[in-house]
SEBA-86942 format. One record per residue (C-alpha): residue in one letter; residue number from 1; x, y, z. Coordinates in pm, 1 decimal, always signed. Layout:
BEGIN
[A, NUM, [X, Y, Z]]
...
***
This chain:
BEGIN
[M, 1, [-643.5, -1207.8, +5537.7]]
[T, 2, [-472.6, -1307.2, +5213.3]]
[D, 3, [-475.3, -1050.8, +4933.3]]
[P, 4, [-359.2, -1041.3, +4568.3]]
[G, 5, [-8.4, -922.5, +4648.6]]
[A, 6, [-98.5, -586.6, +4798.4]]
[R, 7, [+140.2, -431.5, +5047.9]]
[R, 8, [+47.7, -169.2, +5301.7]]
[S, 9, [+266.5, +71.7, +5105.2]]
[D, 10, [+42.2, +20.5, +4800.3]]
[F, 11, [-227.0, +214.1, +4982.0]]
[D, 12, [-23.6, +431.0, +5221.3]]
[A, 13, [+159.9, +583.8, +4925.3]]
[F, 14, [-156.1, +750.1, +4799.4]]
[P, 15, [-203.7, +1122.0, +4867.9]]
[A, 16, [-366.9, +1188.4, +5204.0]]
[I, 17, [-654.4, +1362.3, +5027.8]]
[V, 18, [-759.2, +1026.9, +4882.4]]
[W, 19, [-791.1, +847.1, +5214.8]]
[S, 20, [-949.9, +1146.4, +5386.0]]
[G, 21, [-1220.9, +1143.7, +5121.9]]
[I, 22, [-1331.9, +786.9, +5195.0]]
[R, 23, [-1230.1, +704.6, +5550.3]]
[G, 24, [-1511.5, +883.0, +5732.1]]
[G, 25, [-1889.1, +886.9, +5721.4]]
[P, 26, [-1967.7, +719.1, +5387.9]]
[F, 27, [-1848.6, +372.1, +5489.8]]
[A, 28, [-1826.3, +358.9, +5869.6]]
[G, 29, [-2070.2, +100.2, +6002.2]]
[R, 30, [-2217.1, +37.2, +5655.5]]
[T, 31, [-2254.4, -280.2, +5448.9]]
[L, 32, [-2135.7, -346.5, +5093.4]]
[F, 33, [-2267.8, -625.3, +4871.0]]
[L, 34, [-1989.4, -714.2, +4625.5]]
[T, 35, [-2010.3, -935.5, +4317.2]]
[G, 36, [-1702.1, -1064.3, +4138.4]]
[A, 37, [-1519.2, -1076.1, +4469.8]]
[T, 38, [-1266.5, -1335.6, +4349.3]]
[G, 39, [-1175.8, -1154.3, +4027.2]]
[F, 40, [-898.2, -899.8, +3975.9]]
[A, 41, [-1097.7, -592.5, +4080.7]]
[G, 42, [-1273.7, -779.6, +4359.7]]
[T, 43, [-959.0, -911.0, +4525.6]]
[W, 44, [-795.0, -568.8, +4516.7]]
[L, 45, [-1111.4, -413.8, +4660.9]]
[L, 46, [-1107.5, -657.7, +4950.9]]
[A, 47, [-742.2, -572.7, +5016.3]]
[A, 48, [-821.2, -200.1, +5011.1]]
[I, 49, [-1120.8, -244.5, +5240.4]]
[A, 50, [-902.4, -436.0, +5486.4]]
[R, 51, [-667.6, -135.7, +5489.9]]
[L, 52, [-958.5, +110.1, +5509.6]]
[N, 53, [-1118.5, -71.8, +5801.6]]
[E, 54, [-804.5, -14.8, +6007.7]]
[R, 55, [-896.1, +354.0, +5995.9]]
[L, 56, [-1267.8, +323.7, +6073.5]]
[A, 57, [-1420.3, +321.1, +6421.2]]
[S, 58, [-1691.0, +91.5, +6281.2]]
[P, 59, [-1581.5, -126.0, +5986.0]]
[L, 60, [-1736.9, -147.8, +5643.5]]
[M, 61, [-1898.3, -492.3, +5640.0]]
[V, 62, [-1877.4, -685.0, +5312.7]]
[R, 63, [-2104.3, -956.5, +5178.7]]
[A, 64, [-1907.3, -1106.1, +4890.4]]
[L, 65, [-2081.2, -1311.3, +4621.7]]
[A, 66, [-1881.6, -1592.1, +4460.2]]
[R, 67, [-1949.7, -1928.4, +4299.2]]
[T, 68, [-1647.9, -2060.1, +4490.9]]
[P, 69, [-1575.4, -1852.3, +4802.7]]
[Q, 70, [-1207.4, -1803.3, +4882.1]]
[R, 71, [-1030.2, -1880.8, +5207.0]]
[L, 72, [-1019.1, -1521.3, +5317.3]]
[D, 73, [-1093.5, -1473.9, +5683.6]]
[A, 74, [-1184.8, -1135.1, +5830.3]]
[P, 75, [-1448.6, -1036.0, +6088.5]]
[W, 76, [-1600.9, -786.3, +5846.1]]
[L, 77, [-1627.3, -1033.9, +5553.6]]
[T, 78, [-1913.0, -1277.5, +5485.0]]
[W, 79, [-1915.0, -1498.6, +5176.1]]
[V, 80, [-2239.7, -1555.9, +4985.1]]
[R, 81, [-2224.8, -1858.9, +4758.0]]
[G, 82, [-2403.2, -1821.1, +4426.0]]
[D, 83, [-2395.0, -1729.7, +4057.5]]
[V, 84, [-2436.7, -1365.2, +3960.9]]
[R, 85, [-2727.1, -1458.8, +3733.9]]
[E, 86, [-2921.3, -1624.2, +4014.3]]
[F, 87, [-2843.9, -1575.4, +4381.3]]
[H, 88, [-3036.1, -1518.7, +4702.8]]
[D, 89, [-2936.9, -1292.1, +4989.3]]
[D, 90, [-3192.0, -1137.0, +5224.7]]
[A, 91, [-2950.9, -911.0, +5414.2]]
[R, 92, [-2973.6, -536.8, +5372.5]]
[A, 93, [-2684.4, -344.1, +5218.4]]
[D, 94, [-2603.9, +25.1, +5193.7]]
[Y, 95, [-2392.4, -14.9, +4880.8]]
[V, 96, [-2374.9, -261.3, +4592.4]]
[L, 97, [-2067.7, -291.7, +4371.1]]
[H, 98, [-2111.3, -511.1, +4064.6]]
[A, 99, [-1773.9, -640.7, +3948.6]]
[G, 100, [-1900.1, -986.1, +3849.3]]
[L, 101, [-1899.7, -936.8, +3473.6]]
[P, 102, [-1731.4, -1165.4, +3217.1]]
[S, 103, [-1391.1, -1072.2, +3084.0]]
[T, 104, [-1289.9, -1090.3, +2719.2]]
[S, 105, [-1176.3, -1446.9, +2782.5]]
[T, 106, [-1481.4, -1620.4, +2638.0]]
[P, 107, [-1629.9, -1855.3, +2899.6]]
[P, 108, [-1723.5, -2218.8, +2831.5]]
[G, 109, [-2027.4, -2200.9, +2607.6]]
[G, 110, [-1891.1, -1922.6, +2390.7]]
[D, 111, [-2014.4, -1573.2, +2315.5]]
[A, 112, [-2376.2, -1658.0, +2395.0]]
[V, 113, [-2284.6, -1744.2, +2754.0]]
[L, 114, [-2072.3, -1430.7, +2787.3]]
[R, 115, [-2362.4, -1208.9, +2683.0]]
[E, 116, [-2620.2, -1400.7, +2885.0]]
[T, 117, [-2405.7, -1386.0, +3198.6]]
[A, 118, [-2346.6, -1013.2, +3156.5]]
[V, 119, [-2709.4, -919.2, +3086.9]]
[R, 120, [-2887.4, -1154.2, +3328.9]]
[G, 121, [-2629.8, -1081.5, +3595.4]]
[M, 122, [-2684.7, -706.1, +3562.5]]
[E, 123, [-3061.9, -749.7, +3578.2]]
[R, 124, [-3033.6, -962.6, +3891.5]]
[V, 125, [-2793.0, -721.4, +4062.3]]
[A, 126, [-3014.7, -421.3, +3981.7]]
[D, 127, [-3312.8, -603.3, +4135.2]]
[H, 128, [-3108.0, -695.9, +4441.0]]
[A, 129, [-2984.5, -338.2, +4490.8]]
[A, 130, [-3343.7, -217.3, +4500.1]]
[A, 131, [-3461.1, -499.6, +4725.2]]
[C, 132, [-3181.7, -462.8, +4981.2]]
[G, 133, [-3234.9, -86.9, +5011.1]]
[A, 134, [-2896.1, +16.4, +4873.6]]
[R, 135, [-2829.3, +387.5, +4856.2]]
[R, 136, [-2586.3, +347.7, +4565.8]]
[L, 137, [-2494.5, +94.9, +4297.1]]
[L, 138, [-2157.2, +103.4, +4120.1]]
[V, 139, [-2132.0, -106.0, +3802.5]]
[L, 140, [-1805.5, -198.2, +3634.3]]
[S, 141, [-1829.5, -163.1, +3256.9]]
[S, 142, [-1546.2, -132.6, +3005.6]]
[G, 143, [-1379.5, +112.6, +2772.0]]
[A, 144, [-1463.0, -144.7, +2504.7]]
[V, 145, [-1796.6, +36.5, +2464.6]]
[Y, 146, [-1608.8, +307.1, +2269.6]]
[G, 147, [-1543.0, +55.5, +1991.1]]
[A, 148, [-1247.8, +97.8, +1755.6]]
[A, 149, [-1133.6, +431.1, +1899.8]]
[T, 150, [-819.7, +591.1, +1759.3]]
[M, 151, [-772.9, +839.5, +2044.5]]
[P, 152, [-868.4, +876.6, +2412.8]]
[L, 153, [-1237.3, +963.6, +2436.7]]
[P, 154, [-1430.3, +1137.1, +2715.8]]
[E, 155, [-1745.6, +991.3, +2865.3]]
[S, 156, [-1957.7, +1235.5, +2663.8]]
[A, 157, [-1829.9, +1104.5, +2328.5]]
[P, 158, [-2099.2, +950.2, +2104.9]]
[L, 159, [-2072.6, +572.6, +2101.5]]
[P, 160, [-2006.2, +447.7, +1746.3]]
[A, 161, [-2135.7, +134.6, +1580.6]]
[L, 162, [-1950.7, -171.9, +1705.7]]
[D, 163, [-1789.5, -454.8, +1517.2]]
[P, 164, [-2071.2, -713.9, +1493.0]]
[G, 165, [-1827.2, -978.2, +1613.1]]
[D, 166, [-1731.8, -787.9, +1927.9]]
[T, 167, [-1967.9, -968.2, +2165.2]]
[Y, 168, [-1782.5, -837.6, +2467.9]]
[A, 169, [-1835.7, -470.1, +2379.7]]
[Q, 170, [-2196.4, -535.1, +2279.8]]
[A, 171, [-2261.3, -702.5, +2614.6]]
[K, 172, [-2104.6, -415.3, +2806.2]]
[R, 173, [-2329.1, -167.8, +2625.7]]
[E, 174, [-2635.3, -371.3, +2718.1]]
[V, 175, [-2515.4, -377.7, +3077.3]]
[E, 176, [-2486.8, +1.6, +3079.2]]
[V, 177, [-2842.1, +41.4, +2946.3]]
[I, 178, [-2979.2, -180.1, +3224.4]]
[A, 179, [-2765.7, -2.8, +3487.3]]
[A, 180, [-2878.7, +342.0, +3373.9]]
[A, 181, [-3243.1, +238.9, +3416.2]]
[A, 182, [-3192.9, +88.6, +3764.9]]
[A, 183, [-3413.5, +221.5, +4042.9]]
[T, 184, [-3110.9, +263.2, +4269.2]]
[E, 185, [-2882.9, +563.9, +4218.7]]
[T, 186, [-2621.6, +416.9, +3984.7]]
[A, 187, [-2273.2, +508.1, +3867.9]]
[I, 188, [-2093.6, +330.2, +3584.1]]
[A, 189, [-1716.3, +283.9, +3583.3]]
[R, 190, [-1573.0, +217.9, +3237.0]]
[L, 191, [-1256.0, +22.1, +3306.8]]
[F, 192, [-953.1, +26.9, +3081.2]]
[T, 193, [-646.3, -196.4, +3114.6]]
[C, 194, [-536.3, -270.1, +3470.5]]
[I, 195, [-212.9, -427.4, +3589.6]]
[G, 196, [-86.0, -603.5, +3899.2]]
[P, 197, [-97.0, -935.4, +4085.9]]
[G, 198, [-435.8, -1099.9, +4098.3]]
[Y, 199, [-509.0, -1205.4, +3739.2]]
[R, 200, [-610.2, -1568.0, +3699.4]]
[A, 201, [-614.5, -1750.2, +3364.0]]
[H, 202, [-594.3, -1420.6, +3174.6]]
[G, 203, [-312.6, -1512.7, +2938.0]]
[H, 204, [-522.6, -1370.4, +2654.4]]
[L, 205, [-429.3, -1024.0, +2786.2]]
[A, 206, [-100.5, -914.7, +2629.8]]
[H, 207, [+42.6, -750.7, +2940.1]]
[V, 208, [-38.3, -1051.8, +3160.3]]
[A, 209, [+121.9, -1289.8, +2909.6]]
[L, 210, [+434.2, -1071.4, +2887.5]]
[I, 211, [+478.5, -1052.9, +3265.1]]
[N, 212, [+424.6, -1427.8, +3297.9]]
[A, 213, [+686.8, -1490.0, +3026.7]]
[A, 214, [+936.8, -1258.3, +3194.7]]
[R, 215, [+881.4, -1427.1, +3530.4]]
[E, 216, [+958.5, -1762.9, +3369.5]]
[G, 217, [+1256.2, -1632.9, +3169.1]]
[R, 218, [+1091.1, -1691.8, +2831.8]]
[P, 219, [+1106.8, -1457.6, +2528.8]]
[L, 220, [+853.4, -1174.0, +2536.8]]
[V, 221, [+645.6, -1254.3, +2230.6]]
[L, 222, [+371.8, -1028.8, +2094.0]]
[R, 223, [+123.6, -1168.0, +1843.4]]
[G, 224, [+67.5, -819.6, +1706.0]]
[D, 225, [+299.7, -564.3, +1550.8]]
[G, 226, [+337.6, -381.5, +1882.4]]
[R, 227, [+183.0, -58.2, +1758.2]]
[A, 228, [-145.4, -81.4, +1946.5]]
[V, 229, [-161.9, +186.2, +2216.1]]
[R, 230, [-245.1, +101.2, +2577.0]]
[S, 231, [-222.8, +240.4, +2930.1]]
[Y, 232, [-211.9, +61.0, +3264.1]]
[L, 233, [-375.2, +134.8, +3601.0]]
[Y, 234, [-229.1, -50.9, +3898.8]]
[G, 235, [-464.2, -269.2, +4105.2]]
[A, 236, [-424.0, -68.0, +4425.4]]
[D, 237, [-501.4, +253.8, +4238.5]]
[L, 238, [-806.3, +86.6, +4082.3]]
[A, 239, [-938.7, -20.5, +4422.0]]
[V, 240, [-917.1, +329.9, +4566.2]]
[W, 241, [-1075.3, +479.6, +4252.8]]
[L, 242, [-1371.5, +244.8, +4292.9]]
[L, 243, [-1410.5, +323.0, +4662.5]]
[V, 244, [-1410.0, +695.5, +4588.1]]
[L, 245, [-1674.9, +650.2, +4316.3]]
[L, 246, [-1880.9, +430.4, +4547.6]]
[A, 247, [-1868.8, +691.0, +4825.9]]
[S, 248, [-1981.2, +970.7, +4592.3]]
[T, 249, [-2336.7, +1067.0, +4502.1]]
[G, 250, [-2531.8, +1120.2, +4182.8]]
[R, 251, [-2570.0, +916.4, +3866.0]]
[D, 252, [-2253.9, +929.9, +3658.1]]
[V, 253, [-2036.4, +753.9, +3401.8]]
[V, 254, [-1660.9, +771.2, +3465.1]]
[N, 255, [-1362.5, +643.1, +3270.2]]
[V, 256, [-1132.3, +443.8, +3499.8]]
[G, 257, [-773.0, +393.7, +3392.1]]
[S, 258, [-440.4, +561.7, +3330.6]]
[D, 259, [-387.9, +829.2, +3066.9]]
[T, 260, [-15.2, +748.2, +3031.1]]
[A, 261, [-21.9, +601.3, +2680.9]]
[M, 262, [+239.5, +373.0, +2528.4]]
[T, 263, [+258.8, +116.2, +2251.4]]
[L, 264, [+257.8, -252.9, +2334.5]]
[E, 265, [+612.5, -269.4, +2202.1]]
[D, 266, [+720.7, +0.2, +2447.8]]
[F, 267, [+544.1, -184.8, +2729.5]]
[A, 268, [+717.8, -512.2, +2636.8]]
[R, 269, [+1055.2, -337.3, +2643.6]]
[R, 270, [+971.3, -190.1, +2984.5]]
[V, 271, [+896.3, -541.0, +3110.9]]
[A, 272, [+1229.8, -661.7, +2973.3]]
[R, 273, [+1415.6, -373.0, +3137.8]]
[V, 274, [+1249.5, -416.5, +3477.8]]
[A, 275, [+1305.5, -794.8, +3461.1]]
[R, 276, [+1670.3, -732.4, +3359.7]]
[M, 277, [+1629.3, -922.4, +3036.1]]
[P, 278, [+1806.0, -829.5, +2710.5]]
[L, 279, [+1593.3, -603.2, +2492.1]]
[D, 280, [+1624.2, -847.8, +2203.8]]
[S, 281, [+1409.8, -1087.0, +2406.8]]
[V, 282, [+1111.4, -884.7, +2278.7]]
[Q, 283, [+971.1, -1043.2, +1963.3]]
[L, 284, [+706.7, -871.1, +1752.4]]
[G, 285, [+440.5, -1039.7, +1544.3]]
[T, 286, [+261.6, -919.2, +1233.7]]
[E, 287, [-104.2, -899.7, +1337.9]]
[V, 288, [-263.9, -554.2, +1332.5]]
[D, 289, [-510.1, -477.3, +1613.8]]
[T, 290, [-798.0, -308.2, +1433.9]]
[R, 291, [-1059.8, -369.5, +1702.7]]
[R, 292, [-891.4, -176.2, +1986.4]]
[R, 293, [-600.2, +6.2, +1824.0]]
[C, 294, [-609.0, +271.5, +2097.1]]
[F, 295, [-737.6, +161.0, +2437.0]]
[V, 296, [-657.9, +462.9, +2651.7]]
[P, 297, [-910.8, +671.3, +2850.0]]
[D, 298, [-964.1, +1042.9, +2874.2]]
[I, 299, [-972.1, +1082.4, +3254.5]]
[A, 300, [-1023.4, +1456.8, +3278.3]]
[R, 301, [-1353.9, +1398.2, +3458.4]]
[A, 302, [-1197.1, +1161.0, +3711.1]]
[R, 303, [-922.2, +1413.0, +3779.8]]
[E, 304, [-1138.5, +1722.9, +3802.7]]
[V, 305, [-1454.5, +1592.3, +3970.2]]
[Y, 306, [-1318.8, +1312.9, +4190.2]]
[R, 307, [-953.4, +1422.6, +4227.1]]
[L, 308, [-831.0, +1083.2, +4112.3]]
[A, 309, [-508.2, +998.6, +3932.2]]
[P, 310, [-292.0, +699.9, +3833.4]]
[W, 311, [-48.4, +724.8, +4126.0]]
[T, 312, [+160.6, +411.6, +4064.0]]
[T, 313, [+410.1, +425.3, +3776.6]]
[V, 314, [+403.8, +153.0, +3513.2]]
[D, 315, [+759.3, +41.3, +3593.6]]
[L, 316, [+672.8, +5.8, +3963.7]]
[A, 317, [+354.9, -185.7, +3874.8]]
[I, 318, [+556.7, -420.7, +3652.0]]
[G, 319, [+813.7, -476.1, +3925.0]]
[R, 320, [+550.3, -557.0, +4187.1]]
[S, 321, [+375.6, -792.3, +3944.4]]
[L, 322, [+699.2, -976.7, +3871.2]]
[A, 323, [+784.1, -1003.6, +4241.0]]
[A, 324, [+443.3, -1143.1, +4335.4]]
[G, 325, [+503.0, -1487.2, +4185.9]]
[A, 326, [+228.1, -1674.2, +4006.9]]
[P, 327, [-84.1, -1475.8, +3913.3]]
[G, 328, [-311.6, -1444.4, +4212.0]]
[A, 329, [-46.1, -1539.8, +4465.8]]
[A, 330, [-0.9, -1328.1, +4771.6]]
[A, 331, [+325.6, -1146.0, +4814.2]]
***
């Protein structure tokens, strides 16, 4: 099976307590229905499940929804062709994981299509989870729902009014409302910035553009002034976080990301250092990011309740991303 650049060490390096928490009863002999299987989170999840299934007496079977199924071959994997807004699958599933939501890269058709895909897709997935008898539904949302935050916020923080032009954040909030009302026991994972091989056509993300530039030996150019604050969770860490949340019980909302904060300028200089480029290859712009000046989660709940952590350092994540070749290529 081809994966997004994951190595066995990506998963073996995690504390034993992580694998012991998900390798037994919750997934053995069960079935997962997965949307967004060809996206960043989806491809890392499939790689993690491949590793997990090596430890299970009976594998976790996966039915993966995609408009264009990939050439991934595994006895536990079945592709279901369809659009997240309208698909048909009569098979039963024990778990449903909805990762098929639009990114901030506006799709053809503009903001209206982004919102319609997010909302109709969530409605369809919620209906499917109930119809297939799923015991648990995990929905990927975004830290964008916190709006123009200036500091890391916990899940209990009141959600402020959003910028009227922030269609992405508005859509994610609507998705959360639908998810919270689903008949199936539902957990919501609010994702923050993730890093690693597996991004496709995501040059609008600053860290992806910087890594691509470093790989090609081009200057590391930031449109903004470099003062926006970010954090980065490696793809392998993300996959295990999602499996742990999927295996848990109870309705919940959990921030998913790293709490190691740094400015975009600092991140760009880290990329230059890891790529062995001169530091003056980093070029700053003048734009000020007022929409998401601080995009860093408070992960106290993830640490305390689920015993999760960002295990992979940013420098190691950058190095693995650089070594993986073109975005989405297998290492």
